[in-house]
VOTIPA-63459 format. One record per residue (C-alpha): x, y, z; residue in three letters. Coordinates in pm, 1 decimal. Example, Ala and Ser with C-alpha at 12.3 -4.5 7.8 and 13.67 -1.06 7.14 Angstrom:
@X->1230.0, Y->-450.0, Z->780.0, res->Ala
@X->1367.0, Y->-106.0, Z->714.0, res->Ser
***
This chain:
@X->-1347.8, Y->-1331.3, Z->-136.4, res->Unk
@X->-968.7, Y->-1146.0, Z->-229.6, res->Unk
@X->-649.4, Y->-1350.0, Z->-97.5, res->Unk
@X->-341.1, Y->-1106.3, Z->-74.5, res->Unk
@X->-32.9, Y->-1228.0, Z->7.1, res->Unk
@X->342.1, Y->-1112.8, Z->87.6, res->Unk
@X->608.0, Y->-1261.6, Z->-180.3, res->Unk
@X->831.3, Y->-1291.2, Z->75.3, res->Unk
@X->836.1, Y->-1479.2, Z->328.8, res->Unk
@X->1067.0, Y->-1345.6, Z->581.0, res->Unk
@X->893.0, Y->-1260.5, Z->926.1, res->Unk
@X->1064.5, Y->-938.5, Z->977.9, res->Unk
@X->997.9, Y->-839.3, Z->615.6, res->Unk
@X->661.8, Y->-918.6, Z->644.8, res->Unk
@X->581.9, Y->-711.3, Z->1011.0, res->Unk
@X->751.4, Y->-413.3, Z->788.6, res->Unk
@X->544.5, Y->-413.7, Z->518.7, res->Unk
@X->213.1, Y->-467.9, Z->769.7, res->Unk
@X->282.8, Y->-150.4, Z->899.9, res->Unk
@X->355.6, Y->43.5, Z->559.6, res->Unk
@X->5.4, Y->-94.9, Z->454.5, res->Unk
@X->-153.7, Y->-15.6, Z->788.7, res->Unk
@X->-9.1, Y->337.3, Z->688.5, res->Unk
@X->-116.9, Y->286.8, Z->304.2, res->Unk
@X->-475.2, Y->192.6, Z->500.8, res->Unk
@X->-486.3, Y->516.8, Z->767.7, res->Unk
@X->-413.2, Y->710.4, Z->404.1, res->Unk
@X->-711.6, Y->535.1, Z->244.1, res->Unk
@X->-940.5, Y->644.4, Z->481.6, res->Unk
@X->-784.9, Y->941.1, Z->513.7, res->Unk
@X->-915.9, Y->986.4, Z->139.7, res->Unk
@X->-1233.7, Y->1113.9, Z->193.4, res->Unk
@X->-1194.4, Y->1410.7, Z->304.2, res->Unk
@X->-1228.7, Y->1744.8, Z->142.4, res->Unk
@X->-1472.5, Y->1874.4, Z->-177.8, res->Unk
@X->-1723.7, Y->2105.3, Z->-227.0, res->Unk
@X->-2047.5, Y->2091.7, Z->-366.9, res->Unk
@X->-2309.9, Y->1788.4, Z->-413.1, res->Unk
@X->-2449.8, Y->1652.7, Z->-120.7, res->Unk
@X->-2270.5, Y->1579.2, Z->190.7, res->Unk
@X->-2217.0, Y->1147.4, Z->81.1, res->Unk
@X->-2141.3, Y->1245.1, Z->-296.1, res->Unk
@X->-1841.0, Y->1517.3, Z->-104.5, res->Unk
@X->-1717.9, Y->1239.8, Z->78.5, res->Unk
@X->-1722.9, Y->988.5, Z->-172.1, res->Unk
@X->-1537.3, Y->1242.8, Z->-394.8, res->Unk
@X->-1314.9, Y->1273.4, Z->-99.2, res->Unk
@X->-1201.0, Y->888.3, Z->-71.6, res->Unk
@X->-1164.2, Y->888.6, Z->-406.4, res->Unk
@X->-918.0, Y->1183.1, Z->-348.2, res->Unk
@X->-753.3, Y->992.6, Z->-122.7, res->Unk
@X->-664.4, Y->674.0, Z->-327.2, res->Unk
@X->-493.0, Y->950.1, Z->-574.2, res->Unk
@X->-264.1, Y->1072.0, Z->-310.6, res->Unk
@X->-201.1, Y->704.4, Z->-193.6, res->Unk
@X->-112.1, Y->616.4, Z->-525.5, res->Unk
@X->36.2, Y->937.7, Z->-634.4, res->Unk
@X->283.2, Y->847.1, Z->-338.2, res->Unk
@X->194.1, Y->1191.4, Z->-228.3, res->Unk
@X->246.1, Y->1223.7, Z->183.9, res->Unk
@X->146.7, Y->1614.5, Z->212.7, res->Unk
@X->-190.3, Y->1493.2, Z->26.4, res->Unk
@X->-264.8, Y->1262.3, Z->269.8, res->Unk
@X->-209.5, Y->1440.5, Z->531.4, res->Unk
@X->-416.3, Y->1697.7, Z->383.5, res->Unk
@X->-747.6, Y->1425.0, Z->434.5, res->Unk
@X->-657.9, Y->1422.2, Z->816.9, res->Unk
@X->-842.8, Y->1659.4, Z->1058.0, res->Unk
@X->-622.9, Y->1838.9, Z->1285.1, res->Unk
@X->-705.4, Y->1612.9, Z->1611.2, res->Unk
@X->-704.2, Y->1280.2, Z->1365.9, res->Unk
@X->-664.7, Y->985.7, Z->1584.1, res->Unk
@X->-562.1, Y->624.3, Z->1461.4, res->Unk
@X->-439.5, Y->323.3, Z->1630.3, res->Unk
@X->-192.9, Y->265.6, Z->1865.4, res->Unk
@X->-196.2, Y->660.0, Z->1878.3, res->Unk
@X->-137.5, Y->764.0, Z->1558.0, res->Unk
@X->-192.1, Y->1116.0, Z->1568.2, res->Unk
@X->-206.2, Y->1318.2, Z->1226.4, res->Unk
@X->164.5, Y->1403.8, Z->1182.7, res->Unk
@X->248.6, Y->1028.0, Z->1214.0, res->Unk
@X->10.0, Y->940.4, Z->990.3, res->Unk
@X->183.3, Y->1147.2, Z->744.0, res->Unk
@X->581.7, Y->1023.4, Z->796.8, res->Unk
@X->411.5, Y->641.2, Z->787.1, res->Unk
@X->273.5, Y->772.0, Z->444.2, res->Unk
@X->655.0, Y->908.7, Z->367.4, res->Unk
@X->790.3, Y->582.2, Z->445.6, res->Unk
@X->626.4, Y->318.0, Z->315.2, res->Unk
@X->646.4, Y->542.4, Z->-64.8, res->Unk
@X->1050.6, Y->515.9, Z->-5.1, res->Unk
@X->1035.5, Y->158.0, Z->67.2, res->Unk
@X->801.4, Y->64.0, Z->-260.6, res->Unk
@X->850.1, Y->211.3, Z->-578.1, res->Unk
@X->460.3, Y->186.6, Z->-674.9, res->Unk
@X->173.9, Y->152.3, Z->-414.4, res->Unk
@X->-166.9, Y->80.8, Z->-503.6, res->Unk
@X->-554.2, Y->96.6, Z->-274.6, res->Unk
@X->-863.7, Y->-24.5, Z->-414.5, res->Unk
@X->-1157.4, Y->-11.6, Z->-165.5, res->Unk
@X->-1463.6, Y->-199.8, Z->-214.2, res->Unk
@X->-1806.1, Y->-218.0, Z->-80.3, res->Unk
@X->-1818.8, Y->121.0, Z->115.4, res->Unk
@X->-2072.2, Y->167.6, Z->322.4, res->Unk
@X->-2160.5, Y->575.6, Z->441.2, res->Unk
@X->-2361.4, Y->641.0, Z->685.7, res->Unk
@X->-2412.1, Y->1059.1, Z->699.5, res->Unk
@X->-2576.2, Y->1209.6, Z->1038.3, res->Unk
@X->-2502.3, Y->1614.9, Z->1017.3, res->Unk
@X->-2169.5, Y->1705.3, Z->1014.3, res->Unk
@X->-2030.9, Y->1353.1, Z->1161.0, res->Unk
@X->-2026.4, Y->1061.0, Z->903.8, res->Unk
@X->-1874.7, Y->728.0, Z->912.4, res->Unk
@X->-1727.0, Y->505.8, Z->665.8, res->Unk
@X->-1697.4, Y->142.3, Z->651.3, res->Unk
@X->-1503.0, Y->-74.7, Z->327.5, res->Unk
@X->-1238.6, Y->-359.3, Z->282.3, res->Unk
@X->-933.7, Y->-185.5, Z->140.8, res->Unk
@X->-701.1, Y->-392.3, Z->-40.0, res->Unk
@X->-332.2, Y->-253.7, Z->-14.0, res->Unk
@X->8.6, Y->-352.4, Z->-219.0, res->Unk
@X->333.3, Y->-213.7, Z->-281.7, res->Unk
@X->606.9, Y->-306.3, Z->-524.9, res->Unk
@X->954.3, Y->-222.6, Z->-693.1, res->Unk
@X->766.7, Y->-225.8, Z->-1022.8, res->Unk
@X->687.4, Y->-608.4, Z->-1132.9, res->Unk
@X->414.5, Y->-805.2, Z->-1233.6, res->Unk
@X->345.5, Y->-910.5, Z->-853.4, res->Unk
@X->357.6, Y->-715.5, Z->-591.1, res->Unk
@X->580.3, Y->-768.9, Z->-295.7, res->Unk
@X->383.8, Y->-691.4, Z->-18.3, res->Unk
@X->-11.5, Y->-679.5, Z->-48.2, res->Unk
@X->-285.1, Y->-729.1, Z->200.3, res->Unk
@X->-678.3, Y->-699.4, Z->251.9, res->Unk
@X->-839.3, Y->-490.7, Z->600.5, res->Unk
@X->-1189.8, Y->-412.8, Z->711.4, res->Unk
@X->-1215.3, Y->-39.2, Z->806.6, res->Unk
@X->-1373.2, Y->217.7, Z->956.9, res->Unk
@X->-1321.9, Y->556.5, Z->975.5, res->Unk
@X->-1511.2, Y->844.4, Z->1150.5, res->Unk
@X->-1565.1, Y->1152.5, Z->932.2, res->Unk
@X->-1616.7, Y->1536.4, Z->1051.9, res->Unk
@X->-1750.6, Y->1810.1, Z->816.8, res->Unk
@X->-1669.3, Y->2183.3, Z->811.5, res->Unk
@X->-1721.3, Y->2458.8, Z->587.4, res->Unk
@X->-1791.9, Y->2233.9, Z->320.9, res->Unk
@X->-1519.6, Y->2003.1, Z->366.2, res->Unk
@X->-1486.1, Y->1658.9, Z->529.6, res->Unk
@X->-1199.9, Y->1540.2, Z->715.1, res->Unk
@X->-1093.6, Y->1205.3, Z->877.3, res->Unk
@X->-1121.0, Y->1238.9, Z->1248.9, res->Unk
@X->-1063.2, Y->835.4, Z->1328.1, res->Unk
@X->-973.6, Y->505.8, Z->1157.7, res->Unk
@X->-927.4, Y->149.5, Z->1252.0, res->Unk
@X->-865.9, Y->-145.8, Z->1074.7, res->Unk
@X->-838.2, Y->-495.0, Z->1121.0, res->Unk
@X->-615.0, Y->-735.0, Z->892.0, res->Unk
@X->-823.1, Y->-981.3, Z->691.0, res->Unk
@X->-699.5, Y->-1339.8, Z->608.4, res->Unk
***
């Protein structure tokens, strides 16, 4: 099992980093969005890859594009709030990354759920990240016109 850590032991820094990581998780979940061709599950998998790439490219607009207009995340997080959270995280950390493990896809018609573990981290370019965390994630998706958009996301930090 992964153990993730924050290099700084200061509680305020941890709290700020936790908020930034939470957004990254939402963004990672969002990445599972638009693609055409292949089976619905294959398109959903391709969308996940696109989301991860958008996060690592520090592209808040591309992250937002993966979310449905009616996206809902924890504590009332909406589509625009997710974009702002991503942008703030990208300003805070020069380098960001997300790794997804053990994804479980369940597609039923034009709806899907994807559950996975996500490791999120960020830093200033040194060998070790300034902040990193492992999360258990559950996302909801809707397909329209062959494109998947994330409609919901929830995540729980793992110790």
